[in-house]
One Martini backbone bead per residue (centre of mass of N, CA, C, O) as a GRO file, in nm:
protein
   85
    1UNK     BB    1  13.778  16.349  13.963
    2UNK     BB    2  13.797  16.117  13.741
    3UNK     BB    3  13.524  16.236  13.592
    4UNK     BB    4  13.666  16.468  13.478
    5UNK     BB    5  13.621  16.697  13.204
    6UNK     BB    6  13.843  16.841  12.970
    7UNK     BB    7  13.858  17.120  12.738
    8UNK     BB    8  14.150  16.984  12.635
    9UNK     BB    9  14.441  16.996  12.417
   10UNK     BB   10  14.784  16.877  12.461
   11UNK     BB   11  14.932  16.731  12.230
   12UNK     BB   12  15.075  16.976  12.083
   13UNK     BB   13  15.237  17.090  12.322
   14UNK     BB   14  15.394  16.817  12.380
   15UNK     BB   15  15.518  16.779  12.100
   16UNK     BB   16  15.671  17.041  12.099
   17UNK     BB   17  15.832  16.999  12.349
   18UNK     BB   18  15.984  16.727  12.254
   19UNK     BB   19  16.113  16.863  11.984
   20UNK     BB   20  16.298  17.066  12.154
   21UNK     BB   21  16.441  16.829  12.252
   22UNK     BB   22  16.811  16.777  12.254
   23UNK     BB   23  16.915  16.458  12.243
   24UNK     BB   24  17.251  16.308  12.274
   25UNK     BB   25  17.523  16.152  12.231
   26UNK     BB   26  17.760  16.296  12.451
   27UNK     BB   27  17.622  16.479  12.627
   28UNK     BB   28  17.630  16.709  12.846
   29UNK     BB   29  17.484  16.749  13.155
   30UNK     BB   30  17.416  17.055  13.120
   31UNK     BB   31  17.239  17.010  12.860
   32UNK     BB   32  17.038  16.822  12.978
   33UNK     BB   33  16.928  17.013  13.196
   34UNK     BB   34  16.826  17.230  13.002
   35UNK     BB   35  16.617  17.046  12.866
   36UNK     BB   36  16.464  16.987  13.126
   37UNK     BB   37  16.385  17.281  13.197
   38UNK     BB   38  16.227  17.340  12.945
   39UNK     BB   39  16.015  17.119  12.992
   40UNK     BB   40  15.921  17.211  13.270
   41UNK     BB   41  15.811  17.486  13.173
   42UNK     BB   42  15.594  17.357  12.991
   43UNK     BB   43  15.447  17.208  13.211
   44UNK     BB   44  15.365  17.442  13.388
   45UNK     BB   45  15.194  17.580  13.182
   46UNK     BB   46  14.993  17.343  13.134
   47UNK     BB   47  14.896  17.328  13.425
   48UNK     BB   48  14.794  17.615  13.449
   49UNK     BB   49  14.584  17.588  13.228
   50UNK     BB   50  14.433  17.355  13.367
   51UNK     BB   51  14.362  17.493  13.628
   52UNK     BB   52  14.202  17.737  13.492
   53UNK     BB   53  13.987  17.514  13.344
   54UNK     BB   54  13.892  17.380  13.592
   55UNK     BB   55  13.570  17.309  13.725
   56UNK     BB   56  13.712  17.173  13.978
   57UNK     BB   57  13.878  17.227  14.265
   58UNK     BB   58  14.029  16.950  14.290
   59UNK     BB   59  14.158  16.975  14.018
   60UNK     BB   60  14.309  17.238  14.060
   61UNK     BB   61  14.481  17.128  14.294
   62UNK     BB   62  14.630  16.923  14.141
   63UNK     BB   63  14.777  17.124  13.937
   64UNK     BB   64  14.908  17.293  14.162
   65UNK     BB   65  15.076  17.056  14.275
   66UNK     BB   66  15.232  17.011  14.003
   67UNK     BB   67  15.359  17.287  13.985
   68UNK     BB   68  15.518  17.268  14.254
   69UNK     BB   69  15.687  17.019  14.173
   70UNK     BB   70  15.816  17.140  13.924
   71UNK     BB   71  15.948  17.392  14.048
   72UNK     BB   72  16.116  17.236  14.248
   73UNK     BB   73  16.285  17.090  14.026
   74UNK     BB   74  16.393  17.343  13.885
   75UNK     BB   75  16.561  17.440  14.133
   76UNK     BB   76  16.736  17.183  14.149
   77UNK     BB   77  16.863  17.199  13.868
   78UNK     BB   78  16.974  17.486  13.891
   79UNK     BB   79  17.166  17.422  14.115
   80UNK     BB   80  17.332  17.208  13.965
   81UNK     BB   81  17.425  17.390  13.736
   82UNK     BB   82  17.579  17.595  13.911
   83UNK     BB   83  17.786  17.401  14.032
   84UNK     BB   84  17.910  17.318  13.742
   85UNK     BB   85  17.999  17.629  13.649
   0.00000   0.00000   0.00000
């Protein structure tokens, strides 16, 4: 699995995602969580693209597991955000 090469460049996607995150001093926790949710959504899309392009089933499974982990975190953050509002 570690020897698998993916024909995929994620640098631009990741750079764009981080540029959209707007964190600053004094920011309320709700706004921080919204930014984290935005980034998580982009990570899920990236992992989904990588899973779909992975040539080896075990690598696909790895990215599917990462998708599930990120989606679980998204639900957790969304619950926290709802409790605060």
